[in-house]
C-alpha positions in Angstrom: -32.3 20.1 12.1 -31.5 20.3 8.8 -28.5 17.5 7.3 -25.5 18.4 5.8 -25.3 15.0 3.4 -22.0 13.5 2.3 -21.5 11.9 -0.8 -18.5 10.4 -2.0 -18.6 6.7 -1.0 -19.8 3.7 -3.5 -20.4 1.2 -1.3 -22.0 1.0 2.6 -20.4 3.1 5.3 -18.6 0.9 7.9 -16.8 3.8 10.5 -17.4 7.5 11.0 -15.0 9.1 13.1 -14.0 12.6 14.1 -10.9 14.2 14.7 -10.2 15.7 18.2 -10.9 19.2 17.2 -14.2 18.1 15.2 -13.2 20.5 12.1 -12.4 17.1 9.9 -14.8 13.7 10.0 -13.1 10.6 8.3 -15.0 7.8 6.5 -14.4 4.2 5.3 -16.8 1.8 3.5 -17.3 -0.9 1.8 -15.6 0.0 -1.2 -11.7 0.5 -1.1 -11.3 4.0 -0.8 -11.6 5.7 3.0 -11.8 10.0 2.8 -11.8 12.9 4.7 -14.4 15.8 5.0 -15.2 19.3 6.4 -17.2 19.1 9.2 -18.5 22.1 8.8 -20.1 22.1 5.2 -19.1 18.7 3.9 -16.8 19.0 1.7 -15.0 16.3 0.9 -11.2 17.1 1.2 -9.4 14.1 -0.3 -9.2 10.5 -0.6 -6.6 8.0 0.5 -5.9 5.8 -2.1 -3.8 1.8 -1.7 -6.6 -0.6 -0.3 -7.6 -3.8 -2.6 -10.8 -4.6 -0.1 -13.8 -3.1 2.6 -11.8 -0.7 4.9 -13.6 -1.9 7.8 -12.0 0.4 10.7 -10.1 4.0 10.9 -8.7 6.5 13.2 -7.0 9.2 13.4 -4.3 10.2 16.3 -4.5 13.1 18.8 -3.0 16.0 15.9 -4.4 15.0 13.2 -1.3 14.4 11.5 -1.5 10.5 10.8 -4.4 8.1 9.8 -4.8 4.4 10.4 -7.2 2.1 8.0 -7.4 -1.6 8.6 -8.9 -3.3 5.8 -10.1 -7.0 4.6 -7.3 -7.0 1.6 -5.3 -8.3 5.0 -3.7 -5.2 5.4 -3.3 -1.8 7.6 -2.2 1.2 6.3 -0.7 3.8 8.2 -1.2 7.3 5.9 -0.1 11.3 6.3 -3.1 12.9 6.8 -2.3 16.5 5.3 -0.8 14.7 1.8 -2.8 11.4 1.9 0.5 9.9 1.3 0.7 6.1 2.2 3.7 6.1 5.1 3.7 2.4 5.9 1.6 -0.9 5.2 1.6 -3.4 7.8 0.6 -7.0 6.3 -1.6 -9.4 8.6 -2.8 -13.1 7.8 -6.2 -12.1 7.7 -8.8 -9.4 7.1 -8.2 -6.2 9.4 -11.4 -5.7 11.5 -10.3 -3.2 14.1 -7.5 -0.2 14.5 -7.2 2.3 16.6 -4.4 4.7 17.7 -3.2 5.1 21.3 -4.0 8.5 23.0 -0.2 9.8 22.5 -0.4 8.3 19.4 2.8 6.0 20.0 1.3 2.5 19.7 -1.2 1.2 17.4 -3.5 -1.4 17.8 -4.8 -3.6 15.3 -7.0 -6.9 15.5 -7.1 -9.5 12.8 -10.4 -11.7 11.8 -10.6 -15.5 12.6 -10.6 -17.5 9.0 -9.3 -20.4 7.1 -8.0 -21.6 10.1 -6.2 -18.6 11.4 -6.8 -17.3 14.9 -8.0 -13.7 15.5 -5.1 -12.0 17.1 -4.9 -8.6 18.6 -1.4 -6.9 17.6 0.3 -3.6 18.9 2.7 -1.6 17.0 5.3 1.1 17.9 4.8 3.9 15.9 7.8 5.3 16.4 10.6 2.3 15.3 9.9 1.7 11.6 11.7 -1.7 11.3 8.7 -2.9 13.6 6.1 -1.6 11.0 8.2 -2.4 7.7 8.5 -5.9 8.8 4.8 -6.4 10.5 6.2 -7.6 13.9 4.7 -6.2 16.3 6.0 -5.5 19.7 3.2 -7.4 21.4 0.4 -10.0 19.8 -2.7 -11.4 21.8 -4.0 -14.6 20.3 -7.4 -15.2 20.9 -9.2 -17.8 21.7 -13.2 -18.9 21.0 -15.0 -16.0 19.5 -13.5 -12.9 17.8 -13.0 -9.4 18.9 -15.3 -7.0 16.4 -14.5 -4.0 18.1 -11.8 -2.3 20.3 -11.1 0.6 22.4 -8.0 1.6 24.0 -9.0 2.0 27.9 -8.2 5.4 29.9 -4.0 5.7 30.6 -3.3 3.4 27.6 -3.3 0.6 30.2 -5.5 -2.2 28.9 -7.4 -2.7 25.7 -11.4 -3.3 26.0 -12.7 -5.6 23.2 -16.5 -6.7 22.2 -16.3 -10.3 20.7 -18.9 -11.9 18.7 -20.8 -14.0 21.1 -21.5 -11.1 22.8 -18.8 -11.2 25.3 -16.9 -7.9 26.4 -13.0 -8.6 27.7 -10.1 -6.2 29.5 -6.4 -6.9 28.1 -3.3 -5.7 29.5 -1.3 -3.9 27.0 1.5 -4.7 28.7 1.4 -8.4 29.5 -1.1 -9.3 26.9 -3.1 -10.9 30.0 -6.8 -11.3 30.0 -7.4 -9.1 33.4 -11.5 -9.4 32.9 -14.2 -10.8 31.1 -18.0 -10.4 31.3 -21.2 -11.2 29.1 -23.9 -9.1 29.6 -25.0 -9.8 25.6 -26.1 -12.8 24.2 -25.3 -11.8 20.4 -22.1 -10.2 18.7 -21.4 -6.7 20.0 -21.2 -4.2 17.0 -19.5 -1.4 18.7 -17.8 0.0 21.9 -18.0 3.7 22.2 -16.9 5.7 25.6 -17.9 8.7 27.7 -15.7 11.7 27.3 -14.0 11.1 30.0 -13.9 7.2 29.2 -15.3 6.7 32.9 -18.5 5.1 31.2 -18.5 2.8 28.0 -21.8 2.1 25.8 -21.7 -1.1 23.6 -24.2 -1.4 20.7 -25.0 -5.3 20.3 -27.7 -7.5 17.3 -29.2 -8.7 20.6 -31.2 -5.5 19.9 -30.3 -3.4 23.0 -27.4 -0.9 24.0 -25.6 -1.2 27.4 -23.7 1.1 29.7 -21.0 -0.2 32.0 -18.0 1.2 34.5 -15.3 1.4 32.4 -12.2 0.0 35.1 -14.9 -2.5 36.7 -16.8 -3.4 33.7 -20.0 -3.4 35.6 -23.1 -2.9 34.1 -25.0 0.1 34.7 -28.1 0.8 31.9 -29.7 -1.0 29.1 -31.2 0.9 26.4 -33.6 -1.5 24.8 -34.8 -1.2 21.0 -36.7 -4.0 19.0 -34.2 -4.1 16.0 -30.2 -5.2 15.8 -28.0 -2.1 17.4 -24.9 -1.4 15.1 -23.6 1.5 17.0 -23.8 3.5 19.7 -22.4 6.7 21.2 -22.4 9.0 24.2 -23.1 12.9 24.4 -20.1 14.8 25.5 -22.0 17.3 26.9 -25.7 15.8 28.0 -27.1 12.9 29.5 -27.9 11.2 25.9 -27.2 8.1 24.0 -27.3 8.2 20.5 -28.4 4.2 19.0 -28.4 3.4 15.3 -29.3 0.1 13.6 -32.0 -1.1 12.0 -32.9 -4.8 10.4 -29.9 -6.9 9.1 -29.0 -5.7 5.8 -30.2 -9.0 4.2 -33.8 -8.8 5.1 -33.7 -5.0 4.1 -35.3 -5.2 0.7 -38.8 -7.4 1.8 -39.7 -3.8 3.9 -40.3 -0.4 3.3 -38.6 2.2 5.2 -41.3 3.0 7.7 -41.2 -0.5 9.0 -37.0 -1.5 8.7 -37.0 1.7 11.2 -33.7 3.5 10.1 -33.9 6.4 12.6 -31.3 7.3 15.0 -32.9 6.6 17.8 -32.0 9.3 21.7 -32.0 7.9 24.9 -32.0 9.4 28.6 -28.4 7.6 29.4 -29.7 7.7 33.1 -33.5 6.8 32.6 -33.1 4.9 29.7 -36.4 6.2 27.9 -36.3 7.1 24.2 -37.2 10.5 23.9 -36.8 11.5 20.0 -35.6 9.7 16.4 -34.3 11.0 13.5 -34.9 9.7 10.1 -33.2 10.4 6.8 -31.3 6.9 6.1 -32.7 4.3 3.7 -31.2 1.6 5.2 -29.3 0.4 8.5 -27.7 2.8 10.2 -23.9 1.0 10.6 -22.1 3.8 12.4 -23.2 6.8 15.0 -20.1 9.5 16.3 -20.8 12.8 18.2 -19.3 15.6 17.6 -16.7 16.5 20.1 -18.3 19.2 21.4 -21.5 17.7 21.6 -23.8 20.3 19.2 -24.0 17.6 16.3 -23.9 14.2 15.4 -22.5 12.3 12.1 -24.4 9.2 11.2 -23.4 6.5 8.1 -25.3 3.8 6.6 -25.7 0.9 4.6 -27.2 3.4 1.9 -23.4 4.6 1.5 -24.5 8.0 2.8 -23.3 10.2 5.8 -25.5 12.6 7.4 -23.9 15.2 9.4 -27.0 16.6 11.8 -26.3 19.6 13.7 -28.7 20.1 16.8 -31.7 22.9 17.3 -31.6 25.2 20.0 -34.6 23.4 21.6 -32.2 20.1 22.0 -30.3 21.8 24.9 -33.2 23.4 26.4 -34.6 19.7 26.6 -35.3 18.6 30.0 -36.7 15.3 31.6 -39.5 15.6 34.0 -38.7 13.9 37.0 
């Protein structure tokens, strides 16, 4: 399983995403330049220049025509995917922690950080209304009491938004009224990432409390737990196999005190059903901050604190592997 190494960022990777077809990889990092790559050979297509701070999050719409990036420079920018031109800049009062397009691409959602006495907010904008975007006036804004949002995901049919919080809570917010529909607390530390299964019936959350957990999307019932011995920064569900991949590692601050072997910076594969680990993939020189499966399930990409993105194509033996009952 020889990886393709994507080198183009100067600082640690914050998020990696595939577009729907899986031919493009989008990446952002703590440097201020998000990049776009060909997934087949790792060739860099181009960069989106314009941010003045760490870029925490990015998303691409359904037909890969527009890209959304959220940054610590208090802006969320909408870009033309083909030309790299900045179409509009949404100004926020604090840094943008999460951003995403709805499935139709008509609505974009972002959440801001809770800093300097300002509350964390989830904001929704109509992409087809340039007035709204230019004036940075969302059609719906949900102020978040208490712990800030650290990761967010659109629920099926765009009816609700699932959010993960700094204190380990997971919530569902109605995207029409802004009401809090459901709230659970299965993790006891910060949730770093939430990703859905292919049909969005299940979601997996990755937390600083060293576990990843599987939930039912609509009821938020806790189904499975995948245990490790270090903080989990990201988790993803395979679209074709009953597998979950976890990426993490010890806190970036403490990394210098240990060797790569002790730091445990491998991507770890678990059985979705049996909660058992069956494989590890080494390679990164620091904690893995983000993992994501290719939409066809035949490869996966990981981005680390070391500033590299590694794309691994699975060998045939991976597809033939079955759990013995």
